C-alpha positions as CSV (number, residue, x, y, z in Angstrom):
1,M,41.4,161.8,114.4
2,I,43.2,159.7,116.7
3,T,43.0,155.8,116.5
4,I,43.0,153.9,119.7
5,Q,44.7,150.6,119.8
6,D,43.5,147.8,122.0
7,E,46.6,146.7,123.9
8,S,44.9,143.6,125.2
9,T,45.2,141.5,121.9
10,P,48.9,141.3,120.6
11,A,49.2,141.8,116.9
12,R,49.3,138.4,115.1
13,R,52.6,137.4,113.5
14,R,52.6,136.1,110.0
15,R,53.4,132.3,109.7
16,R,56.6,131.4,107.8
17,L,57.1,128.3,106.0
18,L,60.4,126.3,106.8
19,R,63.1,126.9,104.3
20,P,64.4,123.6,102.4
21,A,67.8,124.2,104.2
22,I,66.1,123.7,107.6
23,L,63.5,121.1,106.4
24,A,65.9,118.6,104.5
25,P,68.0,117.7,107.9
26,A,64.6,117.3,109.7
27,V,63.7,114.8,107.1
28,G,66.9,113.1,107.2
29,L,66.7,112.8,110.8
30,A,63.3,111.4,110.8
31,A,64.5,108.9,108.3
32,A,67.2,107.8,110.6
33,A,64.9,107.5,113.3
34,A,62.6,105.3,111.3
35,V,65.5,102.7,110.9
36,A,67.0,103.0,114.3
37,I,63.8,102.8,116.4
38,P,62.9,99.5,115.1
39,L,66.5,98.2,116.1
40,A,66.1,99.8,119.6
41,F,62.9,98.0,120.1
42,G,63.9,94.2,119.3
43,G,64.7,94.4,115.5
44,T,68.0,92.7,114.8
45,P,70.3,93.5,112.1
46,A,71.4,90.5,109.8
47,Y,75.0,90.7,111.1
48,A,77.3,92.6,113.7
49,V,80.9,93.0,113.4
50,A,83.3,94.3,116.2
51,K,87.0,94.7,116.4
52,N,88.5,93.3,119.5
53,P,91.4,94.9,121.5
54,D,93.7,91.8,120.7
55,G,93.3,92.3,116.9
56,T,90.6,89.6,116.1
57,V,87.3,90.5,114.7
58,S,84.1,89.2,116.2
59,I,81.2,88.4,113.8
60,T,77.6,87.5,114.9
61,I,75.2,86.1,112.3
62,N,71.6,87.0,113.2
63,E,70.1,86.2,110.0
64,A,71.4,84.3,106.8
65,K,71.0,87.3,104.5
66,N,73.2,89.9,103.1
67,P,76.6,88.2,102.9
68,K,77.8,91.0,100.5
69,G,76.8,93.4,103.2
70,L,79.1,91.6,105.9
71,E,81.7,91.4,103.2
72,A,81.8,95.0,102.5
73,E,81.8,95.9,106.1
74,L,85.0,93.8,106.7
75,R,86.6,95.5,103.7
76,R,85.7,98.8,105.0
77,M,87.6,97.8,108.2
78,G,90.7,97.0,105.8
79,Y,90.5,93.3,105.6
80,N,90.3,91.4,102.2
81,I,87.6,88.9,103.0
82,V,85.1,87.2,100.7
83,V,82.0,86.2,102.2
84,D,79.4,83.6,101.0
85,Y,76.3,82.0,102.4
86,L,75.4,78.5,100.9
87,P,72.0,77.5,101.5
88,A,70.8,74.2,102.2
89,G,71.0,71.9,99.0
90,K,73.5,74.4,97.4
91,K,77.2,74.5,96.8
92,C,79.6,76.7,94.8
93,A,79.9,75.6,91.2
94,T,83.5,76.4,90.8
95,R,86.0,74.2,92.9
96,P,88.6,75.2,93.9
97,R,87.8,78.9,93.9
98,G,91.3,79.8,94.5
99,S,94.8,78.6,93.2
100,H,96.4,77.7,96.5
101,W,94.8,77.4,100.0
102,L,97.0,77.6,103.1
103,S,96.5,75.0,105.8
104,K,94.6,75.8,108.9
105,E,98.0,75.2,110.5
106,L,99.9,77.8,108.5
107,A,97.0,80.5,108.5
108,P,94.3,79.8,111.2
109,L,91.8,82.4,110.2
110,A,89.2,81.3,112.6
111,V,90.0,81.7,116.3
112,F,89.0,78.4,118.3
113,P,88.3,78.5,121.1
114,P,87.0,82.1,121.1
115,T,88.9,84.6,123.2
116,S,85.6,85.8,124.7
117,E,83.4,82.9,126.3
118,D,80.3,85.2,126.5
119,F,80.2,86.0,122.8
120,P,77.5,84.5,120.9
121,G,79.2,84.7,117.4
122,F,82.7,83.5,116.2
123,Q,86.0,85.2,115.8
124,I,88.5,85.5,113.0
125,D,92.1,86.8,113.0
126,P,92.6,88.9,109.9
127,A,96.1,89.2,110.7
128,Q,96.6,85.6,109.1
129,I,95.8,87.3,105.8
130,K,99.0,88.7,104.4
131,P,99.3,91.3,101.4
132,G,98.1,89.5,98.0
133,Q,96.1,86.9,100.1
134,T,92.3,86.5,100.4
135,G,90.2,85.3,103.4
136,V,87.2,83.4,102.8
137,L,84.2,82.9,105.2
138,E,81.7,80.4,103.7
139,F,78.7,79.6,105.7
140,G,76.6,76.7,105.1
141,V,73.1,77.3,106.4
142,N,70.3,74.7,107.1
143,D,66.9,75.6,108.5
144,N,66.9,74.0,111.9
145,P,63.5,72.2,112.5
146,Q,62.9,73.9,115.9
147,P,61.1,77.5,115.6
148,G,63.6,80.4,114.9
149,G,66.5,77.9,114.8
150,V,69.2,77.6,112.2
151,I,72.3,75.3,112.0
152,A,75.3,76.7,110.3
153,A,78.8,75.3,109.5
154,I,81.7,77.8,109.0
155,W,84.6,77.3,106.7
156,A,87.4,80.1,107.3
157,R,90.6,79.8,105.2
158,V,93.2,82.0,103.5
159,S,93.8,81.7,99.7
160,D,97.4,82.5,98.5
161,G,95.9,84.7,95.9
162,P,92.5,85.9,94.4
163,V,89.3,83.9,94.8
164,G,86.7,83.3,92.3
165,P,83.1,83.8,92.8
166,C,80.6,81.5,94.3
167,E,78.1,80.6,91.8
168,L,75.4,78.5,93.6
169,V,74.2,75.3,92.1
170,D,72.3,72.4,93.3
171,G,73.9,70.0,95.4
172,D,75.3,69.2,99.0
173,A,79.1,69.4,99.1
174,P,81.3,70.2,102.0
175,L,82.3,73.7,102.7
176,G,85.4,75.1,101.2
177,D,87.6,73.7,98.5
178,G,87.2,69.9,99.1
179,E,90.9,69.8,100.3
180,E,91.3,69.7,104.1
């Protein structure tokens, strides 16, 4: 006997599951999108760093958190800079943190006035940090009584050697090593 095949209904294909080699990159892209999409729709990272054509670095602090992330970012860019945030009512326990601080005139790490008028952050000149020296950025952060506001002070100096860690203790002290 001859079997007659109905040509009007195509043969069904068997579904295949995606292989892990194909599935893993798709999951990775989905995870990256989960992080990137909130930033694209109004979420703000804690800080932003950008190298300027003149060699200076622009830094914007959007939220006083993750100073070690900012420090790591600056180090990835090749700069030996220590970053600390000092909350209201706190100071570094050890003073001075370095053996010898260069004067602001000898090594002006902070750029004032900034080279860009429309920039919301501040600028530093990492060329001021020579081999064997350490740049230090200390941020004193106080909550501003206005909604969403923060008052911050920045201390930017260069030590002629290594800098000790900042161990926070109670107390309101000026930023830096106390020597101006």
